[in-house]
ZAMARGU-4260 file (C-alpha; in steps of 0.2 Angstrom, whole numbers, plus 5000, padded with zeros to 4 digits):
<rodrens>
0) 4705/5643/4114 | 4689/5650/4106 | 4693/5664/4093 | 4675/5666/4088 | 4659/5659/4092
5) 4659/5646/4079 | 4673/5636/4090 | 4663/5637/4106 | 4648/5629/4097 | 4659/5616/4088
10) 4668/5611/4104 | 4653/5611/4115 | 4639/5605/4104 | 4646/5598/4090 | 4640/5609/4077
15) 4649/5619/4064 | 4639/5635/4061 | 4650/5645/4050 | 4640/5662/4051 | 4645/5661/4070
20) 4663/5665/4066 | 4658/5683/4065 | 4655/5685/4084 | 4672/5683/4092 | 4672/5680/4108
25) 4686/5697/4113 | 4673/5707/4106 | 4658/5698/4115 | 4668/5699/4133 | 4671/5718/4129
30) 4652/5719/4126 | 4649/5710/4144 | 4662/5721/4153 | 4653/5736/4147 | 4636/5730/4152
35) 4642/5727/4170 | 4650/5743/4171 | 4632/5752/4167 | 4627/5744/4180 | 4638/5745/4194
40) 4640/5766/4188 | 4622/5765/4187 | 4620/5760/4205 | 4633/5769/4214 | 4627/5785/4205
45) 4609/5781/4212 | 4618/5780/4227 | 4627/5796/4227 | 4610/5806/4222 | 4599/5800/4237
50) 4613/5805/4249 | 4611/5823/4240 | 4629/5824/4232 | 4623/5822/4213 | 4608/5833/4208
55) 4598/5833/4192 | 4598/5844/4178 | 4585/5854/4171 | 4583/5855/4151 | 4571/5861/4139
60) 4564/5849/4127 | 4550/5851/4112 | 4537/5835/4113 | 4523/5831/4103 | 4533/5835/4085
65) 4530/5821/4073 | 4545/5812/4066 | 4556/5822/4055 | 4563/5818/4037 | 4582/5817/4045
70) 4575/5806/4060 | 4567/5794/4048 | 4582/5795/4034 | 4595/5791/4048 | 4585/5777/4057
75) 4584/5769/4037 | 4602/5771/4035 | 4607/5763/4051 | 4594/5750/4047 | 4600/5745/4030
80) 4619/5747/4036 | 4616/5735/4049 | 4603/5723/4039 | 4614/5721/4024 | 4629/5716/4034
85) 4620/5705/4046 | 4609/5698/4032 | 4625/5694/4023 | 4632/5684/4036 | 4620/5671/4037
90) 4613/5671/4019 | 4627/5674/4010 | 4643/5664/4006 | 4655/5673/4018 | 4664/5658/4027
95) 4681/5662/4017 | 4683/5679/4021 | 4688/5686/4038 | 4677/5697/4048 | 4686/5713/4045
100) 4688/5710/4027 | 4670/5708/4026 | 4665/5723/4038 | 4672/5733/4027 | 4669/5726/4010
105) 4654/5729/3997 | 4647/5710/4001 | 4630/5709/4010 | 4611/5704/4008 | 4602/5720/4000
110) 4583/5712/4004 | 4587/5708/4021 | 4596/5729/4023 | 4581/5735/4015 | 4568/5726/4026
115) 4576/5732/4044 | 4577/5750/4035 | 4558/5750/4032 | 4557/5741/4049 | 4566/5755/4058
120) 4558/5769/4050 | 4542/5764/4052 | 4547/5761/4072 | 4553/5777/4072 | 4536/5786/4064
125) 4526/5776/4076 | 4536/5780/4092 | 4533/5798/4087 | 4514/5797/4079 | 4511/5791/4098
130) 4518/5807/4106 | 4510/5818/4092 | 4500/5835/4099 | 4490/5846/4090 | 4500/5860/4094
135) 4518/5854/4100 | 4525/5861/4117 | 4542/5864/4126 | 4542/5856/4142 | 4554/5857/4157
140) 4562/5840/4161 | 4576/5833/4174 | 4589/5823/4171 | 4597/5814/4183 | 4616/5808/4182
145) 4611/5789/4182 | 4600/5794/4168 | 4616/5798/4155 | 4624/5783/4158 | 4620/5776/4142
150) 4627/5791/4134 | 4644/5788/4146 | 4645/5771/4139 | 4644/5774/4122 | 4658/5788/4122
155) 4668/5775/4133 | 4665/5763/4120 | 4671/5774/4106 | 4685/5782/4113 | 4691/5768/4123
160) 4692/5758/4105 | 4701/5772/4097 | 4713/5775/4112 | 4717/5757/4114 | 4720/5754/4095
165) 4730/5772/4096 | 4742/5768/4109 | 4745/5749/4101 | 4749/5757/4085 | 4761/5769/4094
170) 4770/5756/4104 | 4771/5744/4087 | 4776/5759/4075 | 4787/5750/4063 | 4775/5736/4061
175) 4759/5748/4059 | 4770/5759/4046 | 4770/5743/4037 | 4754/5739/4033 | 4743/5752/4043
180) 4725/5749/4035 | 4728/5730/4043 | 4733/5735/4061 | 4721/5748/4060 | 4705/5735/4057
185) 4714/5718/4065 | 4705/5711/4080 | 4719/5710/4091 | 4730/5724/4094 | 4723/5735/4109
190) 4732/5743/4122 | 4721/5745/4139 | 4729/5761/4146 | 4727/5769/4128 | 4708/5765/4129
195) 4707/5772/4148 | 4716/5789/4145 | 4706/5794/4128 | 4691/5788/4137 | 4693/5797/4153
200) 4697/5813/4143 | 4679/5811/4134 | 4670/5806/4149 | 4676/5819/4159 | 4672/5834/4147
205) 4655/5827/4144 | 4651/5827/4162 | 4658/5844/4164 | 4645/5850/4152 | 4631/5841/4158
210) 4636/5849/4176 | 4638/5830/4183 | 4652/5833/4199 | 4668/5826/4193 | 4673/5819/4209
215) 4658/5809/4212 | 4656/5801/4195 | 4675/5799/4196 | 4671/5790/4213 | 4657/5782/4206
220) 4667/5775/4190 | 4681/5767/4201 | 4675/5749/4205 | 4663/5750/4187 | 4681/5751/4178
225) 4690/5738/4188 | 4675/5724/4184 | 4675/5729/4168 | 4694/5726/4166 | 4694/5710/4174
230) 4680/5703/4163 | 4689/5712/4147 | 4704/5700/4151 | 4693/5684/4151 | 4689/5689/4131
235) 4708/5692/4129 | 4713/5674/4139 | 4699/5664/4128 | 4703/5671/4112 | 4721/5670/4113
240) 4725/5688/4108 | 4743/5688/4110 | 4742/5696/4128 | 4750/5681/4137 | 4766/5679/4148
245) 4784/5671/4145 | 4786/5654/4142 | 4785/5641/4158 | 4799/5629/4155 | 4793/5617/4166
250) 4782/5612/4153 | 4782/5606/4136 | 4768/5603/4121 | 4767/5592/4109 | 4760/5594/4092
255) 4742/5593/4096 | 4745/5606/4109 | 4743/5593/4124 | 4754/5598/4140 | 4766/5589/4151
260) 4778/5590/4164 | 4796/5594/4155 | 4810/5584/4158 | 4830/5590/4160 | 4835/5599/4144
265) 4817/5597/4136 | 4816/5616/4134 | 4832/5619/4125 | 4828/5605/4113 | 4811/5614/4107
270) 4821/5629/4107 | 4834/5621/4094 | 4819/5611/4085 | 4810/5628/4082 | 4823/5638/4082
275) 4816/5646/4064 | 4800/5651/4075 | 4810/5661/4087 | 4824/5669/4077 | 4814/5672/4059
280) 4797/5671/4064 | 4790/5661/4046 | 4796/5646/4036 | 4787/5646/4020 | 4784/5629/4018
285) 4799/5622/4026 | 4798/5602/4028 | 4779/5605/4029 | 4779/5616/4044 | 4773/5635/4042
290) 4781/5646/4057 | 4771/5661/4062 | 4777/5674/4074 | 4776/5692/4080 | 4792/5689/4094
295) 4806/5687/4085 | 4822/5685/4097 | 4841/5689/4092 | 4846/5673/4099 | 4839/5658/4107
300) 4847/5664/4123 | 4836/5678/4123 | 4820/5669/4123 | 4811/5674/4140 | 4807/5656/4151
305) 4805/5654/4170 | 4803/5636/4176 | 4787/5636/4188 | 4777/5619/4191 | 4766/5626/4205
310) 4758/5617/4217 | 4750/5599/4213 | 4733/5604/4219 | 4731/5616/4206 | 4726/5613/4188
315) 4741/5615/4176 | 4734/5629/4165 | 4735/5640/4179 | 4753/5641/4173 | 4757/5634/4159
320) 4744/5636/4143 | 4748/5633/4124 | 4733/5646/4118 | 4730/5632/4105 | 4721/5639/4089
325) 4723/5656/4097 | 4714/5671/4087 | 4730/5678/4082 | 4736/5663/4072 | 4751/5663/4081
330) 4762/5645/4083 | 4766/5629/4075 | 4754/5622/4062 | 4743/5609/4071 | 4743/5593/4061
335) 4725/5586/4054 | 4715/5603/4059 | 4710/5614/4043 | 4702/5627/4052 | 4706/5644/4050
340) 4715/5645/4068 | 4724/5630/4067 | 4741/5634/4076 | 4749/5631/4095 | 4762/5639/4102
345) 4778/5629/4103 | 4779/5627/4123 | 4767/5634/4136 | 4767/5652/4141 | 4761/5660/4160
350) 4743/5665/4155 | 4745/5681/4161 | 4726/5688/4155 | 4719/5674/4167 | 4730/5682/4182
355) 4723/5698/4177 | 4704/5694/4177 | 4708/5683/4195 | 4717/5699/4203 | 4705/5712/4197
360) 4691/5703/4201 | 4697/5702/4220 | 4701/5719/4221 | 4683/5724/4213 | 4676/5716/4228
365) 4686/5724/4241 | 4682/5741/4233 | 4662/5736/4232 | 4663/5730/4250 | 4671/5747/4255
370) 4664/5761/4244 | 4651/5765/4258 | 4665/5768/4271 | 4676/5778/4261 | 4669/5795/4266
375) 4682/5806/4255 | 4677/5812/4237 | 4690/5808/4225 | 4699/5793/4236 | 4690/5780/4227
380) 4696/5783/4211 | 4714/5788/4217 | 4712/5769/4225 | 4708/5763/4209 | 4722/5770/4199
385) 4735/5764/4212 | 4728/5746/4215 | 4727/5744/4195 | 4743/5753/4192 | 4751/5741/4204
390) 4743/5725/4197 | 4749/5730/4180 | 4765/5734/4183 | 4768/5717/4192 | 4759/5707/4177
395) 4771/5716/4165 | 4786/5708/4172 | 4779/5692/4166 | 4774/5697/4149 | 4784/5702/4133
400) 4783/5718/4128 | 4793/5731/4118 | 4804/5740/4131 | 4810/5759/4133 | 4822/5769/4141
405) 4828/5760/4158 | 4821/5744/4151 | 4801/5748/4153 | 4787/5745/4142 | 4772/5756/4137
410) 4761/5747/4151 | 4775/5750/4164 | 4777/5768/4161 | 4758/5771/4161 | 4757/5760/4176
415) 4770/5768/4186 | 4763/5786/4182 | 4745/5779/4187 | 4752/5773/4203 | 4758/5791/4208
420) 4744/5800/4202 | 4733/5789/4212 | 4744/5790/4229 | 4743/5810/4225 | 4726/5811/4223
425) 4721/5799/4240 | 4734/5812/4248 | 4723/5826/4239 | 4707/5817/4245 | 4714/5817/4265
430) 4718/5835/4264 | 4703/5841/4257 | 4692/5832/4268 | 4703/5830/4286 | 4687/5825/4294
435) 4673/5821/4286 | 4657/5818/4293 | 4644/5808/4280 | 4649/5795/4267 | 4650/5801/4249
</rodrens>
């Protein structure tokens, strides 16, 4: 696995650039997901604008004014913070501190902070100076919905991360209460549906204030949400953030993480050998081994597993993945590896994030190919809720999570709700538009 770009460059190019450890792969894939979603959303909004379903909004702006003190100070402050931290990554001794600890510490480089601060102040002053008029004037401009995609993406990012963290900590309330700061700023522990719910509320509120027709915005966002989820799950899989499935007892690992087909009784032998890992979670320096896991079971009989070898023409990693050197530092200590991330799961698991990437990419293509054929407002978004909810509910059957009433996980409960809402929204769309004559 590649918890951050340091491991990518070390594995691919044989170089050890510790400064890259601050760029984790999950965050990188989330950034890619937002960029792709922005492109898809912009494309769909422009299409709907050409069809006449979305109109621009007239706004009055004042042009020709020089840069204000507040604008210069804001640019300077943001430039200093960014330069202080980024400069510290490359020019300070930060290899012995985790990215989260570094970000919220006082460490950094003052010179790079001041340099970037001065640069951003100058650029803002120059930009405003070029536009300066002898007498500032007010002008009326037309802003189309696709011009606001940047604002929509920023809102989605901010409230998506907030909601994802909030729902994850609610799901693991006992653990959160024990160490709230650690859980709030950890790089793992994000619940997609929490982010989806909170981000949707924020974006719809913003769209309503800007007079963007919600029904067309929702339909335009549907394929963007699907492909963003598929790309985000690549980050979960590559970094090994803990969203994997149950154990596949058809395969076994060795101490270095090499996966082979299991013989009869091998899974049971592994359970006995590593019983401390499954029953207690941690054994400090026991027989020169340290066990770490956040999945502790009442007994070895409660360890969930299924035996699936899969067709011989398919690669083993589709059915069994040991997530060696995962970002969660979950598993058994690997011999002769001194890196920060040096653990491997005791037994291969089903790589459910990879399954979701494949499934949701396919579902995105279906939605994209049929978007022009779907003629009813709200139907596309209802279809997204139905497809995504169904996919997630089925995947949850293979994952290990906290179960609530009626033996359902938080994700299963929300998935079932989304399926129901999706079906109702599609029925509502049909009732609202029994015989539509044009595409939307």
